[in-house]
C-alpha positions in Angstrom: -5.8 -8.2 -3.3 -6.7 -9.6 0.0 -4.6 -10.1 3.1 -4.8 -13.0 5.7 -5.1 -11.0 8.9 -3.2 -13.9 10.9 -0.4 -13.3 8.6 -0.4 -9.5 8.7 0.8 -6.8 11.0 0.3 -3.1 11.1 3.1 -1.2 12.4 2.5 2.3 13.6 6.0 4.2 13.6 6.5 7.1 16.1 2.7 8.0 16.5 3.9 9.9 19.6 2.8 13.3 21.0 5.9 15.3 19.8 4.8 14.6 16.4 1.1 14.3 16.4 -0.2 16.8 19.4 -0.2 20.3 19.7 2.8 21.7 21.5 4.7 18.4 20.4 8.4 19.4 19.4 7.9 18.8 15.9 4.2 19.2 15.6 4.4 22.4 13.9 6.8 20.8 11.5 4.4 18.2 10.4 1.1 19.6 10.6 0.4 20.8 7.2 1.5 17.3 6.0 -1.0 15.5 8.3 -3.7 17.8 7.6 -3.2 17.5 3.9 -4.2 13.6 4.0 -6.3 13.3 7.1 -3.4 11.3 8.7 -4.9 11.0 12.0 -8.3 10.1 11.0 -7.4 7.4 8.3 -4.9 5.9 10.8 -7.6 5.6 13.4 -9.6 3.7 10.8 -6.8 1.5 9.7 -6.0 0.8 13.3 -9.6 -0.1 14.1 -10.1 -2.3 11.2 -6.7 -4.0 12.0 -8.0 -4.9 15.6 -11.5 -6.1 14.2 -9.9 -8.5 11.8 -7.6 -9.9 14.4 -4.2 -8.6 12.6 -1.3 -8.1 14.7 -0.9 -4.5 15.7 2.6 -3.1 16.6 3.7 0.1 17.9 7.2 1.6 17.3 8.0 4.6 19.4 11.2 6.3 19.5 12.6 7.5 22.6 15.9 8.6 24.3 17.4 8.7 28.1 17.6 12.5 29.2 20.9 14.0 27.9 20.6 11.7 24.6 23.8 9.5 25.3 22.8 6.8 23.0 23.4 9.1 20.3 27.2 9.8 21.1 28.9 13.3 21.3 28.0 14.6 17.5 24.6 13.3 16.4 23.9 14.4 12.9 21.0 14.7 10.6 17.3 14.3 11.7 19.0 12.9 15.0 20.8 16.3 15.9 17.0 17.8 15.3 15.7 15.4 17.9 18.4 16.8 20.4 18.2 20.2 19.4 14.4 20.2 19.9 14.6 18.1 23.3 12.3 15.5 21.8 11.2 12.1 22.6 12.8 12.0 26.0 11.9 8.8 28.1 9.1 9.5 30.6 7.8 12.7 29.0 4.5 13.8 27.7 6.3 14.2 24.3 7.5 10.7 24.1 4.2 9.1 24.8 2.0 7.4 22.0 -0.8 9.7 21.3 -4.0 9.3 23.0 -6.1 8.4 19.9 -3.8 5.6 18.9 -3.0 4.3 22.3 -2.1 0.5 22.7 -4.7 -1.8 23.4 -4.0 -4.7 26.0 -2.1 -7.5 24.1 -0.5 -5.2 21.3 3.0 -5.1 20.9 5.3 -2.2 21.7 8.4 -2.6 19.7 11.4 -1.2 22.2 14.8 0.0 21.5 14.0 2.3 18.7 16.9 4.6 18.3 17.5 5.7 14.7 15.5 5.8 11.6 15.0 2.0 10.5 12.8 0.2 13.1 14.5 -3.2 12.2 18.2 -1.6 13.0 18.0 -1.4 16.7 14.9 -3.6 17.8 14.0 -7.0 17.7 11.2 -6.5 14.9 12.5 -8.8 12.6 12.6 -11.6 15.3 9.1 -10.8 16.4 7.4 -10.8 12.9 8.9 -14.2 12.2 8.1 -15.6 15.3 4.6 -14.8 14.6 4.7 -16.1 11.1 4.0 -12.3 9.6 4.2 -12.1 5.8 2.3 -8.8 5.2 4.3 -5.7 7.1 1.8 -2.7 7.0 3.4 0.7 7.6 2.1 3.9 8.9 3.6 6.8 11.0 6.4 9.2 10.7 8.3 10.5 8.8 7.0 9.3 5.3 10.3 10.0 3.8 12.7 8.9 6.9 11.7 6.4 9.3 9.0 5.0 7.3 10.9 4.9 4.1 14.1 3.3 6.0 11.8 0.5 7.7 10.1 -0.1 4.2 13.4 -0.8 2.4 14.7 -3.2 5.0 11.2 -5.0 5.3 11.4 -5.5 1.4 15.2 -6.6 1.7 14.1 -9.1 4.4 11.6 -10.6 2.5 8.2 -9.2 3.6 5.5 -8.3 1.6 5.5 -4.6 2.5 2.0 -2.2 2.4 2.7 1.4 2.9 -0.6 3.0 3.8 0.3 6.6 2.2 -2.7 8.4 3.8 -1.5 7.2 7.4 1.9 9.0 7.6 3.0 12.6 7.2 6.5 14.3 6.6 8.0 17.8 7.0 6.2 18.9 4.1 3.4 17.8 1.7 5.9 17.9 -1.2 8.4 15.6 0.7 5.7 13.0 1.5 4.2 13.3 -2.1 7.7 12.7 -3.8 8.7 9.5 -1.6 5.1 8.0 -2.3 5.4 9.0 -5.8 8.9 7.9 -7.0 10.4 5.7 -3.9 7.6 3.5 -2.4 6.6 1.8 -5.4 9.9 0.3 -5.7 9.7 -1.4 -2.4 6.2 -1.8 -1.7 2.4 -1.9 -2.5 1.4 1.6 -2.1 -2.2 1.6 -0.6 -4.6 3.8 1.4 -6.5 3.1 4.7 -9.8 2.4 2.7 -8.1 -0.1 0.4 -6.6 -1.7 3.5 -9.7 -2.0 5.4 -11.4 -3.6 2.4 -8.5 -6.1 1.7 -8.3 -7.4 5.3 -9.5 -10.9 5.4 
């Protein structure tokens, strides 16, 4: 399968220091999964290919004001974990996009992500439709959380979703593998960086 680069957007979800860099709030939790599939190097390869082909590149970081007022008094689940680890605070090193994947001039930064699904609290859908994007290519964190949530909504919204499974990671290789093996095929074309690079037209 080939993808017209003018109709293709690569969306990098939460590729920030708190996940991807030593010393980040969640780095120790995702390091094993990242290393198991060579996530960083494969993501760099896919990003470089998207740029060369002229595909749209979007970065979707998550961030919160100090004190996490956006989450209310009793956050739960993974968002409680964000608060407990003091992660992704605006203006801090942890919330910055990792240097290896730093946005290039002209690339789109999706603002306003506060929860799991990138579509839910941002204007991602508006931007994709304005740019006449058909192919939504996803990478980032966490495989079975924010990537999966965004994948499901993208599918429901009518986009051709492609998931680059060696460009994402979870809190365990087992969690990553379960999502990729059982859930992803129902909502996306499951792919890898090498295939994506070859399929861009």
